[in-house]
C-alpha positions as CSV (number, residue, x, y, z in Angstrom):
1,M,0.1,0.1,0.0
2,K,1.3,3.6,-0.8
3,C,0.6,6.5,1.2
4,I,1.7,10.3,1.1
5,Q,2.1,12.8,4.1
6,A,-0.5,15.2,4.0
7,Q,-1.9,18.4,5.8
8,F,-5.3,18.5,7.1
9,D,-7.3,21.6,8.3
10,K,-9.8,20.4,10.4
11,D,-11.8,23.7,10.9
12,N,-12.5,23.8,7.0
13,D,-12.5,19.9,6.4
14,Q,-9.5,20.4,3.8
15,I,-6.9,17.9,3.0
16,T,-3.7,18.7,0.9
17,I,-0.7,16.7,0.0
18,K,2.2,18.0,2.0
19,E,4.5,20.2,-0.3
20,G,7.7,18.2,-1.2
21,A,6.4,14.9,0.1
22,E,7.2,11.8,-1.9
23,G,5.0,8.4,-1.7
24,E,5.8,5.9,0.8
25,D,5.0,2.4,1.9
26,W,2.2,2.4,4.5
27,V,3.4,-0.5,6.3
28,K,6.9,1.2,6.8
29,V,5.1,4.3,7.9
30,C,3.1,2.3,10.7
31,Q,6.4,0.9,11.9
32,K,7.9,3.9,12.0
33,F,5.1,5.3,14.3
34,N,5.0,1.9,16.3
35,D,1.6,1.7,14.9
36,D,0.1,4.4,16.7
37,V,-2.1,5.2,13.8
38,G,-5.9,5.6,13.3
39,R,-8.2,6.1,10.6
40,L,-10.0,9.4,10.6
41,Q,-12.0,9.8,7.5
42,D,-12.7,8.7,3.7
43,V,-11.0,10.5,0.9
44,A,-12.6,10.5,-2.6
45,D,-11.0,13.6,-4.5
46,L,-7.2,13.1,-4.0
47,E,-5.8,11.2,-6.7
48,D,-6.4,7.3,-5.9
49,Y,-6.2,7.8,-2.2
50,T,-8.9,6.2,0.0
51,G,-8.5,7.0,3.4
52,L,-6.8,9.8,5.8
53,Y,-5.0,8.5,8.9
54,E,-3.2,10.3,11.7
55,C,-0.1,9.0,13.3
56,F,1.5,10.0,16.6
57,D,5.3,9.8,17.3
58,D,7.0,9.4,20.8
59,K,6.3,13.1,21.6
60,N,2.5,12.8,20.6
61,V,3.2,14.9,17.7
62,R,0.4,14.3,15.1
63,F,1.3,13.4,11.2
64,F,-1.3,13.0,8.6
65,Y,-0.9,10.5,5.8
66,L,-3.3,9.7,2.9
67,V,-3.4,5.9,1.9
68,K,-4.5,4.0,-0.8
69,E,-6.3,1.5,0.8
70,D,-6.8,-2.2,-0.4
71,K,-7.7,-5.7,0.9
72,S,-4.2,-6.2,2.6
73,L,-5.0,-3.5,4.9
74,F,-8.1,-4.8,6.2
75,R,-6.3,-8.3,6.5
76,M,-3.6,-6.5,8.4
77,R,-6.0,-4.9,10.7
78,R,-8.2,-7.8,11.3
79,R,-5.1,-10.0,12.1
80,R,-3.6,-7.2,14.6
81,F,-7.1,-7.2,16.3
82,L,-7.2,-11.0,16.8
83,D,-3.4,-11.0,18.1
84,N,-4.5,-8.2,20.5
85,I,-7.2,-10.2,22.0
86,G,-5.1,-13.3,22.0
87,I,-6.4,-15.1,19.0
88,S,-3.8,-16.2,16.3
């Protein structure tokens, strides 16, 4: 899955791709933020990106990413959920 860093203006509900940002692998981004990520909303009008996610670093600074979601993301999230409740 591909992603790109974004800027999100919550007051105006406006999402833009961060200037100078390059595409990244979403799994590596999640690992970089120790899986402290959460989905905020659907995205329909920015290229092929389908979801806006927020990530938090060790100092609790918030970063936003646009993600091109696919079936592997949903399998990953389900597997992670099952691991968290002790079912593998």
